[in-house]
TIPANU-531954 format. One record per residue (C-alpha): residue number from 0; residue in three letters; x, y negated, z. Coordinates in steps of 0.001 Angstrom, whole numbers, plus 524288, in hexadecimal, padded with zeros to 5 digits. Each point is the difference from the previous one (the first is absolute). Layout:
% residues N
<n NUM res Ala east X north Y up Z>
...
***
This chain:
% residues 406
<n 0 res Met east 9893D north 38645 up 75C8C>
<n 1 res Ser east 807BD north 80803 up 80763>
<n 2 res Leu east 80042 north 802AB up 80DAA>
<n 3 res Asp east 80B5E north 7FB5A up 8081E>
<n 4 res Ile east 7FFE8 north 80D4E up 809D6>
<n 5 res Gln east 809A3 north 7FCE3 up 80848>
<n 6 res Lys east 7F8EE north 7F2C4 up 80394>
<n 7 res Ile east 7F248 north 8079B up 801C6>
<n 8 res Arg east 80715 north 8099D up 80A05>
<n 9 res Lys east 80473 north 7F534 up 807F4>
<n 10 res Asp east 7F23A north 7FC17 up 80383>
<n 11 res Phe east 7FD04 north 80E11 up 80673>
<n 12 res Pro east 80846 north 80015 up 80A3E>
<n 13 res Ile east 7FD79 north 80E20 up 80469>
<n 14 res Leu east 80693 north 804F1 up 7F300>
<n 15 res Asn east 80C58 north 7F9E0 up 80617>
<n 16 res Gln east 80362 north 80B85 up 80988>
<n 17 res Gln east 8063A north 80CA0 up 80110>
<n 18 res Ile east 7FA78 north 80E1F up 802E5>
<n 19 res Tyr east 80770 north 80A36 up 80558>
<n 20 res Lys east 80D23 north 7F63A up 7FCD1>
<n 21 res Lys east 7FA7E north 7FF8B up 7EF38>
<n 22 res Pro east 7F83F north 7F3EE up 7F9EE>
<n 23 res Leu east 7F2E7 north 8029C up 802AA>
<n 24 res Val east 7F9BF north 803D4 up 7F250>
<n 25 res Tyr east 7F0A2 north 7FDF2 up 8001E>
<n 26 res Phe east 7F9C4 north 8090F up 7F6D8>
<n 27 res Asp east 7F1B4 north 800FF up 80A56>
<n 28 res Asn east 7F8B7 north 7F28B up 7F909>
<n 29 res Gly east 7F57A north 80AE1 up 7FBC6>
<n 30 res Ala east 7FCD6 north 8012D up 80F2A>
<n 31 res Thr east 80189 north 7F09F up 80382>
<n 32 res Thr east 808DC north 7F361 up 7FAF3>
<n 33 res Gln east 80B11 north 7F7F9 up 80761>
<n 34 res Lys east 7FC2E north 7F2DE up 802AE>
<n 35 res Pro east 807BA north 7F48B up 7FB04>
<n 36 res Gln east 80264 north 7F6B5 up 80C0A>
<n 37 res Leu east 7F800 north 7F4EB up 7FB8D>
<n 38 res Val east 7F3A2 north 809F0 up 80419>
<n 39 res Ile east 80746 north 80286 up 80CFE>
<n 40 res Asp east 8031E north 7F294 up 80210>
<n 41 res Glu east 7F1B4 north 7FBC6 up 7FDAA>
<n 42 res Glu east 7FA36 north 808AC up 80A68>
<n 43 res Val east 8092A north 7FC95 up 80AF8>
<n 44 res Lys east 7FCA5 north 7F299 up 7FD0B>
<n 45 res Ile east 7F326 north 801D2 up 7FFAA>
<n 46 res Tyr east 8010E north 80651 up 80CF0>
<n 47 res Ser east 8079D north 7F81B up 80599>
<n 48 res Glu east 7FBE4 north 7F1BE up 7FBA0>
<n 49 res Glu east 7F046 north 80180 up 7FA5A>
<n 50 res Asn east 7F8AB north 80DE4 up 805E0>
<n 51 res Ser east 7F35E north 7FCA1 up 8036F>
<n 52 res Asn east 7F232 north 806F5 up 7FBF3>
<n 53 res Ile east 7FB9D north 7FEA7 up 7F494>
<n 54 res His east 7F09F north 7FB31 up 7FC43>
<n 55 res Arg east 7FCA1 north 7FD64 up 80D1B>
<n 56 res Gly east 80633 north 7F58D up 80630>
<n 57 res Val east 7FF4F north 7EFCC up 7FB3F>
<n 58 res His east 80D0B north 7FD9C up 805BC>
<n 59 res Tyr east 80B97 north 7FBD7 up 7F7AD>
<n 60 res Leu east 807A4 north 80CA6 up 801BE>
<n 61 res Ser east 7F326 north 808C1 up 7FD14>
<n 62 res Glu east 7FBDC north 7F81C up 7F410>
<n 63 res Gln east 80DD8 north 7FE47 up 7F8F8>
<n 64 res Leu east 801C2 north 8102A up 80143>
<n 65 res Thr east 7F342 north 8019F up 7FB05>
<n 66 res Gln east 802AA north 7F7AE up 7F517>
<n 67 res Arg east 80D10 north 806CD up 7FC29>
<n 68 res Tyr east 7F8DD north 80C4F up 80203>
<n 69 res Glu east 7F465 north 7FCD6 up 7F43E>
<n 70 res Asp east 80D79 north 7FA72 up 7F9B2>
<n 71 res Ala east 80388 north 80E16 up 7FF3D>
<n 72 res Arg east 7F2E1 north 805C4 up 7FB0F>
<n 73 res Lys east 8018C north 7F722 up 7F4DA>
<n 74 res Val east 80F4D north 802BF up 7FC06>
<n 75 res Val east 7FA9A north 80F2E up 801A2>
<n 76 res Arg east 7F4D7 north 7FBE0 up 7F627>
<n 77 res Lys east 807A1 north 7F896 up 7F6D2>
<n 78 res Phe east 80953 north 80B65 up 800ED>
<n 79 res Ile east 7F6AD north 809DF up 7FB0D>
<n 80 res Asn east 7F8B3 north 7F536 up 7F790>
<n 81 res Ala east 7F273 north 80597 up 80660>
<n 82 res Lys east 7F4EB north 7F46A up 7FE1C>
<n 83 res His east 7FD7B north 7FBB3 up 80EA9>
<n 84 res Asp east 808C1 north 7FF70 up 80A60>
<n 85 res His east 7F30A north 8076B up 80899>
<n 86 res Glu east 8045C north 80B35 up 7F5DE>
<n 87 res Val east 80A80 north 801F9 up 807E7>
<n 88 res Ile east 7FF04 north 80795 up 80D42>
<n 89 res Phe east 80C99 north 80296 up 809F0>
<n 90 res Thr east 80061 north 80B81 up 80854>
<n 91 res Ser east 80C0A north 808C4 up 80493>
<n 92 res Gly east 802CB north 80505 up 7F537>
<n 93 res Thr east 7FCDC north 80912 up 7F475>
<n 94 res Thr east 7FA31 north 80A31 up 80832>
<n 95 res Glu east 7F44B north 7F752 up 805E7>
<n 96 res Ser east 7FF05 north 7FB31 up 7F400>
<n 97 res Ile east 7FD17 north 80BCD up 7FA8E>
<n 98 res Asn east 7F75A north 8049C up 80BD3>
<n 99 res Thr east 7F8E3 north 7F407 up 800D8>
<n 100 res Ile east 7FB9D north 801CC up 7F058>
<n 101 res Ala east 7FD81 north 80D1E up 8025A>
<n 102 res Phe east 7F6E8 north 7FE1D up 80B96>
<n 103 res Ser east 7F90A north 7F5E3 up 7FBF4>
<n 104 res Phe east 7FEB4 north 800D8 up 7F198>
<n 105 res Gly east 7FB1A north 810F6 up 80523>
<n 106 res Glu east 7F6A4 north 7F971 up 808B3>
<n 107 res Lys east 7F9EB north 7F7C2 up 7F6E9>
<n 108 res Tyr east 7FFE0 north 807BA up 7F53E>
<n 109 res Val east 803FA north 80DAF up 80077>
<n 110 res Asn east 7F606 north 809F8 up 8025B>
<n 111 res Glu east 7FDF5 north 80E97 up 7FF89>
<n 112 res Gly east 8048F north 8084C up 7F441>
<n 113 res Asp east 806B7 north 7F309 up 7FC4E>
<n 114 res Glu east 80F37 north 80227 up 7F9CB>
<n 115 res Ile east 80AE7 north 7F95A up 80310>
<n 116 res Ile east 80D1E north 7FF35 up 7F6E7>
<n 117 res Ile east 80D9A north 7FE2E up 804E4>
<n 118 res Ser east 80D48 north 8074A up 7FA10>
<n 119 res Thr east 80A44 north 80A34 up 801AD>
<n 120 res Leu east 80885 north 7F586 up 8025F>
<n 121 res Glu east 7FA24 north 7F871 up 80BC9>
<n 122 res His east 805E2 north 7FDBE up 80D82>
<n 123 res His east 7F93F north 80600 up 80ACA>
<n 124 res Ala east 7FAFE north 7F1F7 up 803AF>
<n 125 res Asn east 7F9EF north 80107 up 7F3E9>
<n 126 res Ile east 7FA64 north 80D39 up 80099>
<n 127 res Val east 7FCCD north 80198 up 80CFD>
<n 128 res Pro east 7F6A2 north 7F460 up 802F7>
<n 129 res Trp east 7F88C north 803E1 up 7F2B8>
<n 130 res Gln east 7FF9D north 80F88 up 806C1>
<n 131 res Ile east 7FB6C north 7FB6B up 80CE7>
<n 132 res Leu east 7F4A4 north 7F673 up 7F7EA>
<n 133 res Cys east 7FA82 north 80D85 up 7F6FF>
<n 134 res Glu east 7FEF7 north 8072E up 80DA8>
<n 135 res Arg east 7F7E0 north 7F6A7 up 806C8>
<n 136 res Lys east 7F75D north 7FB16 up 7F42B>
<n 137 res Asn east 80083 north 81121 up 7FB48>
<n 138 res Ala east 807D0 north 7F9E7 up 7F37D>
<n 139 res Val east 80835 north 806F7 up 7F4E6>
<n 140 res Leu east 80E12 north 7FB69 up 7FE04>
<n 141 res Lys east 8058A north 80224 up 7F276>
<n 142 res Ile east 80DB6 north 7FFCB up 7FBB8>
<n 143 res Ile east 807DE north 7F9F9 up 7F449>
<n 144 res Pro east 809A0 north 80BF6 up 7FBF3>
<n 145 res Ile east 80F36 north 7FCA9 up 7FB6F>
<n 146 res Asn east 807C1 north 80718 up 7F660>
<n 147 res Glu east 80DF5 north 80445 up 80060>
<n 148 res Asn east 804AA north 7F2BB up 7FFEA>
<n 149 res Gly east 7F923 north 7FAE9 up 80C1A>
<n 150 res Glu east 7F58B north 7F808 up 7F65F>
<n 151 res Leu east 7F303 north 7FF9D up 80287>
<n 152 res Ile east 7F6F8 north 80664 up 7F63B>
<n 153 res Leu east 7F71C north 7F754 up 7FAEB>
<n 154 res Glu east 7F845 north 806D6 up 7F705>
<n 155 res Glu east 7FD36 north 808A9 up 80CA0>
<n 156 res Tyr east 7FD07 north 7F3FB up 806A4>
<n 157 res Glu east 7F66F north 7FCDC up 7F6C5>
<n 158 res Lys east 7F816 north 80CDF up 8024F>
<n 159 res Leu east 7FFE3 north 7FE94 up 80D2B>
<n 160 res Ile east 7F7B9 north 7F35E up 7FF7B>
<n 161 res Ser east 7F163 north 80423 up 8013D>
<n 162 res Ser east 7F17C north 7F96A up 804E9>
<n 163 res Lys east 80414 north 802C0 up 80C28>
<n 164 res Thr east 80DBD north 7F931 up 8016C>
<n 165 res Lys east 80072 north 7F3D7 up 80919>
<n 166 res Ile east 80D21 north 7FA4C up 8008F>
<n 167 res Val east 80E86 north 80447 up 7FA57>
<n 168 res Ala east 80A8C north 7FD44 up 808FC>
<n 169 res Val east 80DC6 north 80217 up 7F936>
<n 170 res Asn east 80DA6 north 7FB89 up 804A5>
<n 171 res His east 8076F north 7F5B7 up 7F530>
<n 172 res Val east 80CC6 north 80709 up 80256>
<n 173 res Ser east 80164 north 80D08 up 80728>
<n 174 res Asn east 808E0 north 7FE46 up 80D92>
<n 175 res Ala east 80552 north 80D56 up 7FD79>
<n 176 res Leu east 8031F north 80134 up 7F0F6>
<n 177 res Gly east 8005D north 7F26E up 7FCD4>
<n 178 res Thr east 7F6F8 north 8015C up 7F37A>
<n 179 res Ile east 7F870 north 7F34A up 7FA3A>
<n 180 res Asn east 7F425 north 80468 up 7FEF6>
<n 181 res Asp east 7F917 north 7F976 up 7F41F>
<n 182 res Ile east 7F298 north 7F900 up 80A39>
<n 183 res Lys east 7FCE9 north 7F6F6 up 7F4A8>
<n 184 res Arg east 7FBCE north 80B89 up 7F7CE>
<n 185 res Ile east 7FA4D north 80692 up 80DFA>
<n 186 res Ile east 7F807 north 7F3C6 up 80376>
<n 187 res Glu east 7FB30 north 7FF11 up 7F1E7>
<n 188 res Ile east 7F9D9 north 80EDC up 7FE38>
<n 189 res Ala east 7FBE8 north 7FD1A up 80E3C>
<n 190 res His east 7F77F north 7F3B8 up 7FD36>
<n 191 res Lys east 7FC2C north 80548 up 7F371>
<n 192 res Arg east 7F4D7 north 80722 up 80918>
<n 193 res Asp east 7FF3C north 7F46F up 80B04>
<n 194 res Ile east 80848 north 80668 up 80901>
<n 195 res Pro east 808F8 north 7F8AE up 807CE>
<n 196 res Val east 80EA2 north 80186 up 801BB>
<n 197 res Leu east 8095F north 7FDE2 up 80C91>
<n 198 res Ile east 80FFB north 7FFEB up 7FC83>
<n 199 res Asp east 8099A north 8043C up 80A30>
<n 200 res Gly east 8085F north 7F720 up 7FD24>
<n 201 res Ala east 80B8D north 801A5 up 80B6F>
<n 202 res Gln east 80A4A north 8034E up 7F4E6>
<n 203 res Ser east 7FDBA north 7F75F up 7F67B>
<n 204 res Val east 7FEDA north 7F189 up 8045E>
<n 205 res Gln east 80F2D north 7FE99 up 803C5>
<n 206 res His east 804D0 north 806A1 up 7F349>
<n 207 res Gly east 7F6CD north 7F699 up 7F672>
<n 208 res Asn east 7F532 north 7F64E up 7FD6C>
<n 209 res Val east 7F1B6 north 804B4 up 803AB>
<n 210 res Asp east 7F4DE north 7F967 up 7FA3E>
<n 211 res Val east 7F3A0 north 80274 up 80661>
<n 212 res Lys east 7F7E3 north 7F8E0 up 7F678>
<n 213 res Glu east 806A2 north 80634 up 7F1B1>
<n 214 res Leu east 7FF38 north 80B95 up 806BF>
<n 215 res Asp east 7F0E4 north 80051 up 803C3>
<n 216 res Cys east 80176 north 808ED up 80CD9>
<n 217 res Asp east 7F690 north 7FE8F up 809EB>
<n 218 res Phe east 80877 north 8039B up 80BDD>
<n 219 res Tyr east 81171 north 7FD5E up 80055>
<n 220 res Val east 806B0 north 802E9 up 80CCF>
<n 221 res Phe east 80BEA north 7FD20 up 80551>
<n 222 res Ser east 80A3C north 80097 up 80AFF>
<n 223 res Gly east 80937 north 7F3AE up 80531>
<n 224 res His east 80BB3 north 808AF up 80305>
<n 225 res Lys east 80152 north 806D5 up 7F22E>
<n 226 res Ile east 80033 north 7F1F9 up 7FA40>
<n 227 res Tyr east 80BA7 north 7FBDA up 808A5>
<n 228 res Gly east 7F643 north 7FAC1 up 80A18>
<n 229 res Pro east 7FC41 north 8018C up 80E02>
<n 230 res Asn east 7FA20 north 80D77 up 805DD>
<n 231 res Gly east 7F22F north 7FE34 up 8035C>
<n 232 res Ile east 7FACB north 7F87C up 7F629>
<n 233 res Gly east 7F93A north 80400 up 7F376>
<n 234 res Val east 7F644 north 7FB77 up 7F53D>
<n 235 res Leu east 7F3CC north 806A2 up 7FB8A>
<n 236 res Tyr east 7FA26 north 7F86C up 7F337>
<n 237 res Gly east 7F26C north 802A6 up 7FC90>
<n 238 res Lys east 7F886 north 7F95C up 7F80B>
<n 239 res Glu east 7F55C north 7F596 up 804F4>
<n 240 res Lys east 7F47E north 807AD up 7FBDE>
<n 241 res Trp east 80324 north 80D22 up 806A6>
<n 242 res Leu east 80657 north 7F8B7 up 80C2A>
<n 243 res Asn east 7F367 north 7F853 up 802F9>
<n 244 res Glu east 7F848 north 80CA1 up 7FDDC>
<n 245 res Met east 807FD north 80A17 up 808AC>
<n 246 res Pro east 7FE23 north 8002F up 80EBA>
<n 247 res Pro east 80B65 north 7FCB8 up 80863>
<n 248 res Phe east 80949 north 80A83 up 803E8>
<n 249 res Met east 80287 north 7FA9D up 80E0B>
<n 250 res Thr east 7F922 north 7F752 up 80828>
<n 251 res Gly east 802E3 north 7F653 up 80A1D>
<n 252 res Gly east 803C2 north 7F294 up 80141>
<n 253 res Glu east 80347 north 7F67A up 7F5E4>
<n 254 res Met east 7F7FA north 808DD up 7F4ED>
<n 255 res Ile east 7F28D north 7FC35 up 80544>
<n 256 res Lys east 7F646 north 7F3FC up 7FCB0>
<n 257 res Lys east 7F7B1 north 800C0 up 80B11>
<n 258 res Val east 7FFCC north 80752 up 80BC9>
<n 259 res Ser east 7F2FC north 80544 up 80782>
<n 260 res Phe east 7FD1D north 80DA7 up 808D9>
<n 261 res Glu east 7F62F north 80170 up 7F85F>
<n 262 res Lys east 80752 north 7FDF8 up 7F04B>
<n 263 res Thr east 80CD0 north 7FC3F up 7FA20>
<n 264 res Thr east 80203 north 7F8F7 up 7F409>
<n 265 res Phe east 80D08 north 800D9 up 7F8A2>
<n 266 res Asn east 80998 north 7F3DD up 7FC9B>
<n 267 res Glu east 8020A north 7FD8B up 7F231>
<n 268 res Leu east 80A89 north 8052D up 7F825>
<n 269 res Pro east 80B96 north 802F7 up 80333>
<n 270 res Leu east 7FEA7 north 7FFB0 up 80D82>
<n 271 res Lys east 7F3BB north 80967 up 7FF8D>
<n 272 res Phe east 80BB4 north 80B4E up 7FDC5>
<n 273 res Glu east 80B6B north 7F923 up 80965>
<n 274 res Ala east 7FABF north 804F7 up 80D78>
<n 275 res Gly east 80726 north 7F8E8 up 80CB4>
<n 276 res Thr east 80C39 north 7FA1E up 800DE>
<n 277 res Pro east 80614 north 800B2 up 7F26B>
<n 278 res Asn east 80DF5 north 80237 up 7FCD6>
<n 279 res Tyr east 8022C north 7F115 up 7FD25>
<n 280 res Val east 80F32 north 801C1 up 801F4>
<n 281 res Ala east 801D4 north 80AF8 up 7F6FF>
<n 282 res Ala east 7F5D8 north 7F9A2 up 7F618>
<n 283 res Ile east 8092D north 7F3E2 up 80197>
<n 284 res Gly east 80C3B north 80964 up 7FD38>
<n 285 res Leu east 7FAB2 north 80791 up 7F4C6>
<n 286 res Ala east 7FB55 north 7F2D1 up 7F843>
<n 287 res Lys east 81130 north 7FD35 up 801F1>
<n 288 res Ala east 804C3 north 80CFE up 7FA6B>
<n 289 res Ile east 7F5DA north 7FCA4 up 7F421>
<n 290 res Glu east 803FD north 7F318 up 7FE85>
<n 291 res Tyr east 80F12 north 805E3 up 8014E>
<n 292 res Ile east 7FE0E north 80AED up 7F5C0>
<n 293 res Gln east 7F9B8 north 7F785 up 7F6A9>
<n 294 res Asn east 80B9B north 7F6D0 up 8020E>
<n 295 res Val east 80958 north 80C1C up 7FB1B>
<n 296 res Gly east 7F69E north 8024D up 7F51C>
<n 297 res Leu east 7F710 north 80C87 up 7FF29>
<n 298 res Lys east 8031A north 8026D up 7F1D7>
<n 299 res Asn east 80F89 north 7FD4E up 8052A>
<n 300 res Ile east 7FC43 north 80BF2 up 80905>
<n 301 res Ala east 7F8D1 north 80859 up 7F644>
<n 302 res Glu east 80C7E north 7FFAC up 7F697>
<n 303 res Tyr east 809B6 north 801D0 up 8099D>
<n 304 res Glu east 7F84B north 80AC8 up 80764>
<n 305 res Lys east 7FE76 north 8070E up 7F1B8>
<n 306 res Glu east 80E52 north 7FFB1 up 7FEEC>
<n 307 res Leu east 80322 north 8058A up 80D24>
<n 308 res Leu east 7F765 north 80BA2 up 7FDEA>
<n 309 res Asp east 80474 north 801C7 up 7F2EA>
<n 310 res Tyr east 80E96 north 80151 up 80475>
<n 311 res Ala east 7FB3B north 80722 up 80CBB>
<n 312 res Thr east 7F8B3 north 8099F up 7F795>
<n 313 res Lys east 80D24 north 80348 up 7F718>
<n 314 res Lys east 8076B north 80122 up 80B0D>
<n 315 res Leu east 7F9C1 north 8093C up 806B8>
<n 316 res Glu east 7FA62 north 8082A up 7F4D6>
<n 317 res Ser east 80E55 north 8017A up 7FF02>
<n 318 res Ile east 7FFCC north 807C6 up 80AA0>
<n 319 res Glu east 7FF93 north 80F99 up 7FFE3>
<n 320 res Gly east 7F4E1 north 80555 up 80782>
<n 321 res Leu east 7F8BF north 7F381 up 80077>
<n 322 res Lys east 7F452 north 7FF52 up 7FACC>
<n 323 res Ile east 7F65F north 7F388 up 8003C>
<n 324 res Ile east 7F1D7 north 800F8 up 80421>
<n 325 res Gly east 7F770 north 7F7A7 up 7F89E>
<n 326 res Thr east 8047A north 7FAA2 up 7F254>
<n 327 res Ala east 7F4FA north 7F767 up 7FA41>
<n 328 res Gln east 803E6 north 7F7E8 up 7F4F0>
<n 329 res Asn east 7FC05 north 7F363 up 80709>
<n 330 res Lys east 80558 north 80083 up 80E92>
<n 331 res Ile east 8042E north 7F507 up 80ABE>
<n 332 res Ser east 80E6A north 801D0 up 806D6>
<n 333 res Ile east 7FD08 north 80AA0 up 806CF>
<n 334 res Ile east 806C8 north 80FA7 up 7FD30>
<n 335 res Ser east 7FAC4 north 80A38 up 80801>
<n 336 res Phe east 80887 north 80DD4 up 7FE17>
<n 337 res Ile east 80283 north 80D10 up 806EE>
<n 338 res Leu east 80D8F north 807F2 up 7FFEC>
<n 339 res Glu east 8005F north 80E3E up 7FC79>
<n 340 res Asp east 8014A north 8085A up 80A91>
<n 341 res Ile east 800EC north 7F327 up 809B9>
<n 342 res His east 7F499 north 7FC8A up 809C8>
<n 343 res Asn east 7FCE4 north 7F064 up 7FD67>
<n 344 res Tyr east 800C8 north 80042 up 80F95>
<n 345 res Asp east 80F95 north 803CA up 80006>
<n 346 res Ala east 80285 north 7F8BD up 7F602>
<n 347 res Gly east 7FAF8 north 7F101 up 8044E>
<n 348 res Met east 8082C north 80246 up 80CC6>
<n 349 res Val east 80B98 north 802CC up 7F9AD>
<n 350 res Ile east 7FCD7 north 7F433 up 7F7AC>
<n 351 res Asp east 7FB75 north 7F8F9 up 80C78>
<n 352 res Lys east 80EBC north 80176 up 80464>
<n 353 res Met east 805CF north 7FA9E up 7F43C>
<n 354 res Gly east 7F960 north 7F29A up 803C3>
<n 355 res Ile east 7F493 north 801F7 up 7F5A6>
<n 356 res Ala east 7F16E north 7FF5D up 80466>
<n 357 res Val east 7F745 north 807F8 up 7F6DE>
<n 358 res Arg east 7F1B8 north 80643 up 80528>
<n 359 res Thr east 7FE70 north 80F24 up 8001F>
<n 360 res Gly east 7F374 north 80719 up 7FFAF>
<n 361 res His east 7F336 north 8000A up 7F953>
<n 362 res His east 7FE9B north 7F19F up 80057>
<n 363 res Cys east 7F299 north 7FF2B up 806FF>
<n 364 res Ala east 7FCAD north 80725 up 7F29C>
<n 365 res Glu east 7FD52 north 80D8B up 80463>
<n 366 res Pro east 7F5A1 north 80504 up 7F703>
<n 367 res Leu east 8092D north 7FA02 up 7F350>
<n 368 res Met east 80C8B north 80815 up 804AC>
<n 369 res Asp east 7F633 north 80C56 up 8020B>
<n 370 res Ser east 7FAA5 north 7FBC5 up 7F23C>
<n 371 res Leu east 80FDF north 800B9 up 7F93E>
<n 372 res Asn east 8025A north 80C30 up 80976>
<n 373 res Ile east 80A33 north 7FA07 up 8085A>
<n 374 res Glu east 801A7 north 7FC0D up 80CEC>
<n 375 res Gly east 805EC north 7F328 up 7FF5D>
<n 376 res Thr east 80915 north 7F7BA up 7F91E>
<n 377 res Ile east 80C85 north 7F592 up 804B6>
<n 378 res Arg east 7FB19 north 7F2E9 up 7FB3D>
<n 379 res Ala east 8085F north 7F63D up 7FCB2>
<n 380 res Ser east 7F844 north 7F20E up 7FC75>
<n 381 res Phe east 80720 north 7F59E up 7FCA7>
<n 382 res Ser east 7FF33 north 7F05D up 801A0>
<n 383 res Phe east 804A7 north 7F4C3 up 7F964>
<n 384 res Tyr east 80A62 north 7FED7 up 80A54>
<n 385 res Asn east 8051B north 80CD3 up 7FC8B>
<n 386 res Thr east 80CB3 north 801EF up 7F7CE>
<n 387 res Lys east 804C9 north 809E6 up 7F647>
<n 388 res Glu east 80B87 north 802F9 up 809C1>
<n 389 res Glu east 7F54C north 802E4 up 809F9>
<n 390 res Ile east 7FB12 north 80A14 up 7F6B1>
<n 391 res Asn east 80E9A north 80510 up 7FE1E>
<n 392 res Ser east 800A3 north 80219 up 80CBB>
<n 393 res Leu east 7F39B north 807E7 up 801E8>
<n 394 res Tyr east 804D6 north 8089E up 7F42A>
<n 395 res Asp east 80D5C north 8031A up 807A8>
<n 396 res Ala east 7F77E north 8028F up 80B7D>
<n 397 res Leu east 7F76D north 80A10 up 7F8B4>
<n 398 res Leu east 80E9C north 80610 up 7FA44>
<n 399 res Thr east 802D9 north 801C6 up 81085>
<n 400 res Val east 7F40D north 80671 up 801A3>
<n 401 res Lys east 80054 north 809F6 up 7F309>
<n 402 res Gln east 80E25 north 80216 up 80635>
<n 403 res Met east 7FAD5 north 802CE up 80DCF>
<n 404 res Phe east 7F5D8 north 807ED up 7FD6C>
<n 405 res Gly east 8080B north 80772 up 7F710>
***
């Protein structure tokens, strides 16, 4: 099945505008994706016609919206093929999801001298929470190195594992380089030693099928705003065993079963990890976004985005003085690159004046940039609503940048 890209683009109202009197070319999808009209309409409808606090009311609006919120959980559960609805916890995003595990898992299982493994490719959100845990518990953080193509060296990963390793936390896809990690193998290696694995899926669930049962990961996390859904909503999938054993990260209303001044008992899953009023509007919007991309077809999306990546790679490689950073054999539709003798920020400013949105800098992956001995890159990240004609516009803009800076 081939995608009708022009029809798809009409579903995203923000794409139909001009920036600096030029058609908007949006190549910053790795930072956040745009929202289809049906997601926008869904949020407006809830606030206009259905809004009420959920779980706590016996009146019509509360009961109806509570059901819709729990139905959204079912949509997510089916989307990632989790075993139980209550293994799906709604959070504010990937960052909160990782912090929840770092704190809760750390409180229960990590002690002085224990070890945690992450990788060189991680976003700051999957570095800093583990650093803080290690400081709190006097534990040790170990780092999986990469090769010159930006791929994890799994032989070195195996050497890092010891009897003191308590958890492995790696991303599915690098937000800075686009590298798709062999997480199936990473999980298998860890599970041979009964070590749980957290996968940061913020850059992966929007690009292809994710099956947490097939992967056998212990935790999988992602954000709504990167998968064409609303901001302020995310997902923490955790195996029932771990979620039952771990203490809650946040406490307050909703996550309790009984409170007295002497003692509090916690609620059952998933409410145990959803303290306070949840972002029910965004959760329902996320379900709508998931249904939208399922209708487009994740296989179709993956195939088309691969086509865009291959096309862009050939175009950009032909520019003298341009170097692509991150040349893994297995990549999603992200190209990071540098221009010889031109700072990425200066280039980005000029590209912006052409109506093209790209990302510049270290992409919240500063340790990765340090390991590559560069300050940062220009990053173009493509979605299934992008076109080859837009890639041609980026190519022309880069030639202009080179001409301007001599």
